[in-house]
N, C-alpha and C positions, 0 to 999 in steps of 0.2 A: 256905161263904160264901153269904150270901143275895144275891139279885139287888139291884143298886143302884137304888132307886127314884129317881123324879124329885126328890123332896123332899130326900133324902139327897144326890143328886147336885148339886143347887143349893147345898147347904151346903160343898161342897168348894171349896177355893181354885182359882183358875186354874192355879197352878203344880203342882196335883196331876193335871193332865192332860198327856198327850204333846203334844197340840195345844192349848195354853191359850187362844188367841184364839178359837178355834172351839168349845173346851170339849169336845173329842173324845178319846176313849180315856183314861179315868181310870186312875190308877196307884197305887190304894190298897192293893193287896195282891199277893201272888204270881199269883193266878189273873187278875186285871186285867192284870198285866204280860204274862203269856203271851197273853192274848186281844188286847192291843194290838198284839203282835208279829205274831200271826196275821191280824189285820184291817188292818194297816198300809197295804198297797197298795190298800185299798178306800177310804181317806179321799180325798175329792175336794175340789178348790178350794183346794190348799195349793202353795206354791212348793217348790222343792228346798231353799232355805235353811230353810224351815219344817221340812221333813222331816229335815234335818240336825239342827236343834235338838230336835225331837221324839225322834230316835234318841238323842241324848245324855240326855235325860231318862229314856228307857226304859232305857238302860244303867245309869244311876245307880239307878233303881228295881229293876232286875233284881239288882244287887249287894246292895242293902238287903234284898230279900226272898229272896236266895239262889236266884235263877232263872238257870239256865244258858243263855247265849246262844250259838248255834253261828255266828251271822253276826257279822262285824266291823263291817258297815256295812249300812244299809237297803237299799243298792243290790244286796246279795247275797241278798235275800229273793226267793222265787219269785213271779213275776208271777201274779196271779190271772186267771183266764179273763174274757175280756170279752163 
C-alpha cells in the first residue's frame, strides 16, 4: 500500500474515516485499519461518544478487510504514554 497523500485523502468521503468530523484515521484498507487501532488513543479533541462511534466504524472495517481485533472495546486499548 502506498502512503495516502493529501490529495487522495481529500477524495475520501467522511464515512471512510474512524473520526469523520475530524477526518482522522482513514479506514480504506487493512493496513489503515490496523494503524487506526494503533493510533486510536492519540486522537485528541474527541468525546467518548465519538470514540464509541469510531470504534464501531473500525470494527466494521476490520471485518471487511479481515483484520483480527483482540479488543472488544476501545477502552481495552493500551494507553499511550503521555
